[in-house]
C-alpha positions in Angstrom: -9.1 -26.9 38.3 -10.6 -25.1 34.9 -12.7 -22.2 36.2 -15.2 -20.4 33.8 -17.4 -17.6 32.7 -20.2 -18.0 31.4 -24.0 -16.2 30.7 -27.2 -18.5 31.7 -30.2 -18.7 29.9 -31.1 -15.0 31.5 -27.7 -13.9 30.2 -26.3 -13.2 33.7 -23.0 -13.7 34.1 -21.9 -17.0 36.7 -19.2 -18.4 37.6 -18.3 -22.1 37.5 -15.4 -25.1 37.0 -15.3 -27.6 34.3 -15.7 -31.3 35.1 -16.5 -34.8 33.2 -14.2 -34.2 30.8 -14.9 -30.4 30.5 -18.8 -31.3 29.1 -20.1 -29.9 31.9 -20.1 -26.4 34.6 -20.4 -26.6 38.0 -22.0 -23.5 39.3 -20.0 -22.5 42.0 -22.8 -20.3 43.7 -25.8 -22.7 43.5 -23.0 -25.3 44.4 -22.2 -23.3 47.3 -25.4 -22.9 49.0 -26.1 -26.5 48.3 -23.0 -27.6 50.2 -23.2 -24.9 53.0 -27.1 -23.4 52.6 -25.8 -19.7 52.6 -24.1 -17.6 49.8 -20.3 -17.4 49.2 -19.2 -13.8 48.8 -16.6 -15.1 46.7 -18.4 -16.6 43.6 -20.5 -13.3 42.4 -17.4 -13.2 39.4 -14.2 -14.1 38.5 -12.5 -11.4 40.3 -14.1 -11.6 43.2 -13.1 -15.4 43.3 -9.6 -14.5 42.5 -9.6 -12.1 45.0 -10.7 -13.8 48.0 -7.0 -15.9 47.1 -6.9 -19.2 48.9 -10.0 -19.3 50.8 -11.9 -19.2 47.8 -9.9 -21.9 45.8 -10.0 -24.2 48.7 -14.2 -23.8 48.6 -14.3 -23.8 44.8 -12.6 -27.1 44.9 -15.1 -28.5 48.0 -17.9 -26.9 45.8 -16.5 -29.0 42.7 -16.3 -32.4 44.6 -19.8 -32.1 46.0 -21.4 -31.1 42.5 -19.2 -33.9 40.9 -20.5 -36.2 43.2 -24.0 -35.3 44.4 -25.1 -33.0 40.9 -27.6 -31.5 42.8 -30.6 -29.8 40.9 -29.6 -26.3 39.2 -25.8 -26.9 40.1 -24.3 -27.6 37.0 -25.3 -27.5 33.3 -24.0 -29.3 30.3 -21.3 -27.0 28.6 -23.5 -26.7 25.3 -26.4 -25.1 27.1 -24.5 -22.5 28.0 -22.4 -19.5 26.7 -19.0 -19.3 27.5 -17.6 -15.5 27.7 -13.7 -15.0 28.6 -13.1 -15.6 32.0 -12.1 -11.9 33.2 -14.8 -10.3 31.0 -13.3 -7.2 31.8 -9.9 -7.3 33.3 -8.1 -4.7 35.4 -5.3 -4.6 33.5 -3.8 -6.3 30.1 0.1 -6.1 29.4 1.1 -8.5 26.8 4.5 -9.0 26.5 7.4 -9.7 23.9 8.5 -13.0 25.1 9.6 -15.6 22.0 12.7 -14.4 19.8 11.6 -16.6 17.3 8.2 -14.8 16.6 10.1 -11.5 16.3 13.0 -12.8 13.8 10.5 -14.3 11.5 8.5 -11.0 11.7 11.4 -8.5 10.9 12.8 -10.9 8.0 9.4 -10.3 6.6 9.2 -6.8 7.1 12.7 -6.6 5.6 11.2 -8.1 2.7 8.0 -6.0 2.5 10.5 -3.0 2.6 13.6 -4.0 0.8 15.6 -3.0 3.6 18.4 -5.7 3.4 19.3 -5.1 7.1 22.7 -5.9 8.8 24.5 -8.3 6.5 25.9 -10.3 9.1 23.0 -10.4 10.7 20.3 -10.8 8.2 17.4 -10.6 11.4 18.5 -7.1 12.2 17.7 -3.6 10.6 16.8 -0.6 11.5 13.9 -1.3 12.9 15.4 -4.1 15.3 16.0 -2.1 18.3 13.1 -4.3 19.3 15.1 -7.5 18.9 18.2 -6.0 21.0 15.7 -4.6 23.7 13.8 -7.6 24.3 17.0 -9.8 24.5 17.6 -7.4 27.8 14.1 -6.7 29.4 10.7 -8.1 29.1 9.2 -5.2 26.9 5.2 -4.7 26.8 2.6 -2.9 25.3 -0.9 -2.5 27.5 -3.6 -4.0 25.6 -7.5 -2.7 25.6 -9.3 -4.1 28.8 -12.8 -3.1 27.1 -12.1 -5.3 23.6 -11.9 -8.3 25.5 -14.0 -11.1 23.7 -14.3 -14.7 24.8 -14.5 -18.4 23.4 -17.0 -19.1 20.3 -17.9 -15.5 19.7 -17.2 -13.4 16.4 -14.2 -11.3 15.9 -15.3 -8.0 14.1 -13.3 -7.1 11.3 -12.2 -3.9 11.7 -13.3 -1.5 8.2 -10.1 0.6 7.8 -7.7 -3.0 8.3 -6.7 -5.1 4.9 -4.1 -7.5 6.8 -5.7 -9.5 9.8 -3.7 -11.7 11.6 -4.3 -13.9 15.1 -1.3 -14.3 17.5 -0.9 -17.9 19.4 -0.4 -16.7 23.2 -1.4 -17.7 26.7 -1.3 -16.0 30.0 -0.8 -15.9 33.1 -3.7 -14.5 35.9 -2.4 -12.4 38.9 -4.0 -14.4 41.8 -2.3 -11.8 44.6 -1.6 -8.4 45.1 2.1 -7.6 45.3 4.7 -5.1 44.4 8.4 -5.1 43.6 8.3 -8.9 43.6 11.2 -11.0 43.5 11.8 -13.4 40.7 11.8 -16.2 43.0 8.4 -15.0 44.6 6.5 -14.3 41.2 5.3 -18.1 41.0 3.3 -17.1 44.5 1.4 -14.2 42.6 0.1 -16.5 39.8 -3.5 -17.1 40.1 -3.6 -19.5 36.7 -3.6 -19.6 33.0 -5.4 -19.0 30.0 -5.1 -18.5 26.3 -4.6 -15.2 24.6 -5.3 -14.4 20.9 -4.0 -10.7 20.2 -5.9 -9.9 16.8 -4.0 -7.5 15.2 -4.2 -4.9 12.5 -0.4 -5.6 10.6 -1.5 -2.9 7.7 -1.8 -0.5 10.4 0.7 -2.1 12.8 3.7 -1.6 10.6 2.8 2.1 10.2 2.2 2.7 13.8 5.6 1.1 14.7 7.5 3.7 13.0 6.7 6.4 15.6 7.8 4.1 18.1 4.9 4.6 20.4 3.8 1.0 20.0 0.6 -0.9 18.5 -1.9 1.9 18.2 -5.1 1.1 15.9 -3.1 -2.2 15.2 -4.1 -3.7 17.7 -7.1 -1.5 19.6 -10.3 -1.9 17.9 -13.7 -3.7 19.7 -13.4 -7.6 19.8 -9.5 -7.3 19.5 -8.8 -9.3 22.5 -9.5 -13.2 23.2 -9.4 -14.8 26.1 -10.3 -17.9 27.4 -11.4 -20.5 27.1 -10.7 -20.7 30.9 -8.4 -20.1 33.5 -6.4 -23.0 34.7 -5.2 -22.8 38.3 -1.4 -22.5 38.8 -1.3 -26.1 40.9 -2.4 -27.9 37.6 0.2 -26.8 34.8 4.0 -26.4 34.3 3.9 -23.5 32.3 7.8 -24.0 31.2 6.6 -26.5 28.9 3.7 -26.6 27.5 2.4 -27.3 23.8 0.7 -24.0 21.6 -0.9 -25.1 18.3 -2.7 -23.1 16.0 -5.5 -24.2 13.3 -7.1 -22.0 10.4 -10.0 -23.5 9.3 -9.0 -26.8 10.8 -5.7 -26.7 9.3 -2.4 -26.8 11.7 -0.4 -23.8 11.0 2.1 -24.0 14.2 3.0 -26.4 16.8 5.6 -24.3 19.5 6.1 -24.9 22.8 6.7 -22.3 25.7 10.0 -23.9 26.6 11.4 -21.3 23.9 9.9 -17.9 25.7 13.6 -16.2 26.0 11.7 -14.5 29.6 9.5 -16.6 31.7 6.0 -15.1 33.6 8.7 -14.8 36.4 10.7 -12.4 34.8 7.7 -10.8 33.2 6.3 -10.1 36.9 9.2 -8.8 38.5 10.2 -6.4 35.4 6.9 -5.1 35.4 6.2 -4.4 39.4 9.4 -2.8 39.4 7.5 0.6 41.6 4.4 -0.6 40.4 1.5 -2.5 42.3 0.0 -5.8 40.7 -3.7 -6.3 41.2 -5.4 -9.8 40.9 -6.8 -10.2 37.5 -4.3 -8.5 35.9 -3.2 -10.2 32.9 0.3 -10.8 31.9 0.2 -12.3 28.3 3.8 -14.3 26.7 3.6 -12.5 23.3 3.8 -14.7 20.1 5.1 -18.2 19.9 7.5 -18.7 17.1 5.4 -19.3 14.0 2.3 -18.8 16.1 0.7 -15.9 13.5 0.3 -15.8 9.8 2.6 -12.3 9.3 5.6 -14.9 9.7 4.6 -16.8 6.7 2.9 -13.7 5.2 -0.5 -15.0 5.0 -3.4 -13.1 6.4 -6.8 -13.9 7.8 -10.0 -13.9 5.4 -13.3 -12.9 6.0 -15.0 -15.9 7.8 -12.2 -17.9 8.4 -11.8 -19.7 11.7 -9.0 -19.8 13.8 -8.4 -22.3 16.9 -5.7 -21.8 19.7 -5.1 -25.0 21.7 -2.6 -24.8 24.7 -1.5 -28.1 26.5 -3.5 -28.2 29.3 -6.2 -25.5 29.0 -7.9 -26.4 26.1 -9.0 -24.6 22.9 -9.8 -21.2 22.1 -11.9 -21.4 18.7 -13.6 -18.1 17.3 -14.3 -16.8 13.8 -13.5 -13.7 11.7 -16.2 -11.7 9.6 -17.0 -8.5 8.2 -18.1 -5.4 9.8 -20.4 -2.9 8.6 -19.1 -1.0 5.5 -18.4 2.4 6.0 -18.4 4.3 2.8 -16.9 7.6 2.3 -19.9 10.0 1.8 -18.3 12.3 -0.4 -16.2 10.3 -2.6 -14.2 11.7 -5.5 -15.6 10.2 -8.0 -15.2 10.7 -11.6 -18.0 12.3 -13.9 -19.6 9.7 -16.1 -18.8 11.5 -19.3 -15.7 13.4 -21.2 -16.2 16.6 -22.0 -15.7 18.0 -25.4 -12.6 20.0 -24.2 -10.5 16.6 -22.9 -11.6 14.4 -26.0 -9.9 17.6 -28.1 -6.5 16.8 -26.2 -6.3 13.3 -28.3 -4.2 13.8 -31.5 -6.5 14.3 -34.4 -4.7 12.0 -36.5 -4.1 8.9 -34.2 -6.9 6.8 -32.8 -6.4 5.7 -29.0 -7.3 1.6 -29.5 -5.5 -1.0 -28.3 -1.9 -1.8 -30.2 1.0 -0.3 -32.7 0.7 2.7 -34.2 2.8 4.0 -37.1 3.9 7.1 -36.3 6.5 8.2 -38.9 8.8 5.9 -40.4 10.4 3.2 -38.4 8.8 4.9 -35.4 5.4 3.1 -33.3 3.5 3.8 -30.1 2.1 0.9 -28.3 -1.4 1.7 -26.5 -3.4 0.5 -24.0 -6.4 2.0 -23.2 -8.3 3.1 -21.2 -4.5 3.9 -19.6 -5.5 3.7 -16.2 -3.2 1.6 -13.3 -0.8 -0.3 -15.4 -2.1 0.5 -18.2 0.6 2.2 -19.8 1.8 2.6 -23.4 5.5 1.7 -24.9 7.2 2.8 -28.6 9.5 1.6 -30.8 11.9 2.7 -33.0 13.7 0.9 -35.8 16.8 2.0 -38.1 18.9 0.0 -40.7 18.3 -3.3 -38.4 18.7 -1.9 -35.4 15.4 -1.4 -32.8 15.2 -0.2 -29.4 11.8 -0.1 -27.3 10.6 2.4 -24.8 9.5 1.1 -21.8 8.1 -2.5 -20.7 5.0 -3.5 -19.5 3.6 -4.7 -16.1 3.8 -8.1 -16.7 4.9 -10.6 -18.8 1.2 -11.3 -20.2 1.6 -7.7 -21.7 5.1 -7.2 -22.6 5.2 -10.5 -24.7 1.8 -9.3 -26.5 3.4 -5.9 -27.5 6.5 -8.0 -28.6 4.6 -9.8 -30.8 2.9 -7.1 -32.3 6.3 -5.2 -32.9 7.9 -8.5 -34.7 4.9 -8.9 -37.3 5.4 -4.7 -38.2 9.2 -5.0 -38.2 10.4 -8.3 -38.2 13.8 -7.8 -39.2 14.9 -5.2 -36.5 12.9 -6.6 -33.7 14.5 -10.1 -34.3 17.1 -9.2 -31.3 16.3 -6.2 -29.5 19.2 -3.7 -29.6 18.3 -1.1 -26.7 15.6 -0.9 -24.0 14.6 2.5 -22.5 12.9 2.7 -18.9 12.0 6.3 -19.1 11.0 5.3 -14.9 11.3 3.3 -11.7 7.0 2.2 -11.8 6.5 -1.3 -12.8 4.5 -0.6 -15.4 7.7 0.7 -17.3 9.6 -1.8 -16.3 8.4 -5.4 -14.9 8.2 -6.8 -18.3 12.3 -6.0 -19.1 13.2 -9.9 -18.9 11.2 -10.1 -22.5 12.8 -7.5 -24.2 16.4 -9.2 -24.0 17.9 -6.3 -25.1 21.7 -5.4 -24.8 21.9 -2.1 -23.7 19.1 -1.2 -21.0 19.0 3.0 -20.2 17.8 4.6 -17.2 18.6 7.7 -15.4 20.7 7.0 -12.1 17.9 7.7 -9.5 16.1 5.4 -11.7 17.9 2.7 -11.4 18.3 3.2 -7.7 14.9 3.3 -7.3 14.0 0.7 -9.6 15.9 -1.7 -7.2 13.6 -1.0 -4.5 10.5 -2.0 -6.4 9.5 -5.8 -6.4 6.8 -8.0 -8.8 7.2 -10.6 -6.3 6.0 -7.8 -3.4 3.0 -6.6 -5.9 2.6 -10.4 -6.4 2.0 -10.9 -2.5 0.2 -7.8 -2.4 -2.5 -8.7 -5.0 -2.8 -12.1 -2.9 -3.6 -10.9 0.2 -5.4 -7.5 0.3 -8.5 -8.3 -2.2 -10.1 -10.8 -0.1 -10.4 -8.2 2.8 -13.9 -6.3 3.3 -11.9 -3.1 2.9 -11.9 -0.3 0.6 -8.3 -1.0 0.3 -9.0 -4.2 -0.6 -11.3 -3.6 -3.1 -9.5 -0.9 -5.0 -6.2 -3.5 -5.1 -8.4 -5.7 -6.5 -10.1 -4.0 -9.2 -6.9 -1.7 -10.6 -3.9 -4.9 -9.6 -5.6 -8.1 -9.4 -5.7 -8.0 -13.6 -1.7 -8.2 -14.1 0.3 -11.4 -13.5 2.9 -10.7 -11.2 4.2 -14.0 -9.9 7.4 -15.4 -12.2 9.2 -11.7 -13.2 12.6 -11.9 -13.3 13.5 -8.4 -12.0 15.6 -7.5 -14.8 17.4 -3.7 -14.4 19.1 -1.3 -16.2 22.5 -1.5 -17.1 23.5 1.8 -18.6 22.9 4.6 -16.5 22.2 7.9 -17.4 23.1 11.2 -15.4 22.1 14.3 -17.2 21.5 14.3 -20.8 22.5 11.5 -23.4 22.5 11.4 -27.5 22.5 7.7 -28.7 21.5 6.3 -32.3 18.9 3.9 -33.6 20.3 3.4 -37.2 20.7 6.5 -38.2 17.8 8.0 -35.8 18.9 10.3 -33.2 17.8 9.5 -30.0 18.1 12.2 -27.0 17.7 10.6 -23.5 17.1 13.8 -21.5 16.7 13.1 -17.7 14.3 15.6 -15.7 13.4 14.2 -12.7 12.8 14.6 -9.9 8.9 15.1 -10.9 6.8 12.2 -11.5 9.3 9.8 -9.6 13.3 10.7 -8.9 14.5 9.9 -12.2 12.0 11.0 -15.1 13.5 10.5 -18.5 12.3 11.7 -21.6 12.9 10.3 -25.2 12.9 12.6 -27.6 13.2 12.0 -31.6 14.1 15.3 -32.7 14.1 14.7 -36.4 10.6 13.1 -36.5 9.8 15.9 -33.6 8.6 13.0 -31.5 8.4 13.0 -27.6 8.0 9.4 -25.7 7.2 11.5 -22.3 7.2 8.6 -19.7 4.5 9.4 -17.2 5.4 13.1 -17.1 2.7 13.4 -19.4 -0.8 11.7 -18.5 -3.6 12.3 -21.4 -7.7 12.0 -20.0 -6.2 10.6 -16.5 -5.2 12.4 -13.0 -1.3 12.7 -13.0 0.1 11.7 -9.9 3.2 13.0 -8.3 4.9 10.7 -6.7 8.2 12.8 -6.3 7.9 16.5 -6.7 8.3 19.3 -6.2 4.9 20.3 -7.9 6.7 23.3 -8.9 9.8 21.7 -10.4 7.1 19.2 -11.9 5.2 22.1 -14.0 8.8 23.9 -15.1 10.3 20.5 -16.4 6.1 20.7 -18.5 6.9 24.4 -19.2 10.2 23.4 -20.9 8.7 20.6 -23.0 6.5 23.5 -24.8 9.7 25.0 -26.1 10.7 21.5 -27.8 10.3 21.5 -31.5 7.6 18.4 -31.1 4.1 17.8 -33.3 3.5 14.6 -31.3 3.5 13.4 -27.7 3.4 10.2 -26.4 2.4 10.0 -23.2 2.9 7.1 -20.3 -1.0 6.7 -20.0 -3.6 7.7 -22.4 -4.4 8.8 -25.9 -1.2 10.4 -28.0 -1.3 14.2 -27.9 0.3 16.9 -29.0 1.5 20.3 -26.8 -2.6 21.0 -25.8 -2.0 17.7 -23.5 1.0 19.3 -22.2 -0.8 22.7 -21.3 -4.0 20.7 -19.8 -1.2 19.3 -17.3 0.0 22.6 -16.2 -3.2 23.8 -15.9 -4.3 20.6 -13.6 -0.9 21.1 -11.2 -0.7 25.0 -10.7 -4.7 24.9 -10.4 -4.2 21.6 -7.5 -0.5 23.6 -6.3 -2.7 27.1 -5.9 -5.9 25.6 -3.7 -3.6 23.0 -1.7 -1.5 26.3 -0.6 -4.4 28.1 0.5 -5.8 25.0 2.8 -2.4 23.9 3.6 -2.0 27.8 5.0 -5.6 27.8 6.9 -3.9 24.6 8.4 -6.3 22.3 6.7 -4.9 18.2 6.7 -3.7 17.2 3.2 -6.5 14.6 2.9 -8.9 16.7 3.7 -7.7 19.4 1.4 -7.9 16.6 -1.2 -11.2 16.1 -0.3 -12.1 20.1 -0.4 -10.6 21.0 -3.8 -13.2 21.4 -6.3 -11.7 19.7 -9.3 -14.9 20.9 -11.6 -13.6 20.1 -15.4 -11.1 17.6 -13.6 -13.3 15.3 -12.1 -14.0 14.1 -15.8 -10.1 12.6 -16.0 -10.0 8.9 -14.9 -9.0 8.9 -11.0 -9.7 12.0 -9.5 -9.1 10.9 -6.2 -5.3 10.3 -7.4 -5.3 14.3 -6.3 -4.2 12.9 -2.7 -0.8 11.8 -4.1 -0.6 15.7 -5.8 -1.9 17.3 -2.6 0.4 15.6 -0.4 3.3 16.5 -2.8 2.4 20.3 -2.3 2.4 20.1 1.2 5.6 18.7 1.5 7.1 21.3 -0.9 5.2 24.4 1.3 7.0 22.3 4.6 10.0 22.2 3.2 9.9 18.4 4.1 12.0 15.6 2.6 9.5 13.3 4.8 7.1 11.4 2.7 4.8 8.8 4.0 4.8 5.3 2.6 3.5 4.1 -0.5 0.7 2.2 1.3 0.2 4.5 3.3 -1.0 6.6 0.2 -3.1 4.0 -1.1 -5.1 3.8 1.8 -5.9 7.0 2.2 -6.6 6.3 -2.1 -9.0 4.0 -1.1 -10.8 6.0 1.6 -11.4 9.1 -1.4 -12.8 6.9 -3.9 -15.4 5.4 -4.4 -14.8 1.9 -3.5 
């Protein structure tokens, strides 16, 4: 039998059995009254029926035969006239197991690609997070689901507003029919009432973060409408759970065709394991975990708003649902940039150079390439030429931007730039090296720590991020769409530095002396200044931001401030920042003022026990709100808190972006 729970025209939950090619429902309570003239105690709910055991099943079969043959008035309905619910709307317990090895291996390989962790060379599927893999081969591990978040077929899945990477999971589940404890494997089948389809909706971005805490998924799985069960329960006598075909479709396109025969642990294994010294009760759900290929995450594809998910399991049916955006909750007190730049900060821009896109001559043979308005990814670069030798300071965020810059440089210095001899990467952020391949320099210099840092970043990962996050109806999706979708990360071949600088190094571009001075960790682990002492020009990289909020990725802040104070002691007239207009020492002084203020205010809040996020919201930025991206204060408060706690442990870049998106006005 295929048993269902449905709501009648009065919104009452009732129990029925499908017949007539699953197009009609026999109402078991009404059918029993029609057959016997009295009401059954078993058919008030699906749980009551399951608890009724063999007697209830026997009665249900007789009622179904009666209704199918006679169709007495009021005992049956066309399926389209009613609304199906989850077969057990509030199960007494949900346990979701990890029974399919292929799903876990696929997921681990995707995670490795995302994080850059190369894992175990002899077994690429294994890495530091793969103890789960080793464990699941020995025992059927599981987590407990949320019994209060269950929905059924046809109901909308509400996209949680904190998550950006939403996913489905193609599973099926056994429903416990008989109470038991310490159940031997060979007796486990006797405790199964039937089977249903199970869709474990997952917020992958949160799940990845939470799993690092070794306590299993929390908000990665736990939200209203996050557990989908249905459309029916097929009684155990009608299906061989060891060999059923499992298919997933998204918007009608088949994305998975698997089989339960690939389960490493069967339901018998799961029941034997979980019933050790613990009583199982009728109606409990034992889910299989995701069949291999049965999730978007395994292909690094995710759901979009209004996608329709269909999960089909042979012998059970099709579970169809749509995912829709939930209400948008915006931060009531976002950190928002002021509309106008005051005179004090406007004066930071060097009065000899306008801030317009293009190549600016600083002195004979020395140029700056500027990309207003200096926000995310719009970085500056430099060119130094002499006696037919050329050096570029930093490439740009993508190949389009870098090609445009190189063309302008060739127009200005056609002989010297016919071939670029030297490229300097001031640090490891992608907007200062992703375009390296177009520069085609014979020598690429960076600090030792930047060389290590660069190999952990990836234009391919940025390409994936800009594809999968912006469709999400979330603050993070909107933020990534606004700041990063304009760049073309596809097709970039990473080209890494081949000259590592340990401390400082003097090189020559023709007769021009260039000093490479390693000052990190500050903005990033391996920041390096490019100083032309004879010209009194400093290419500061992201050690200096002008008209933009600086970001302390590494720190500590106290060291960053010391680096800036050392810059003030240098003999310089012109400072080319990593972002923003050309400045002089006044731009460096403004950076020191900002960082000292944030450091002091963070320390006061740290000592009071305030969280870093709350501190970032609470600090009054005053005139600093006139700088671009004032919400980036969260990076700097986090760095200050790490310094105060004397901890080297940092949250992931993605977690920081979550905080940033929630603090900003996205």
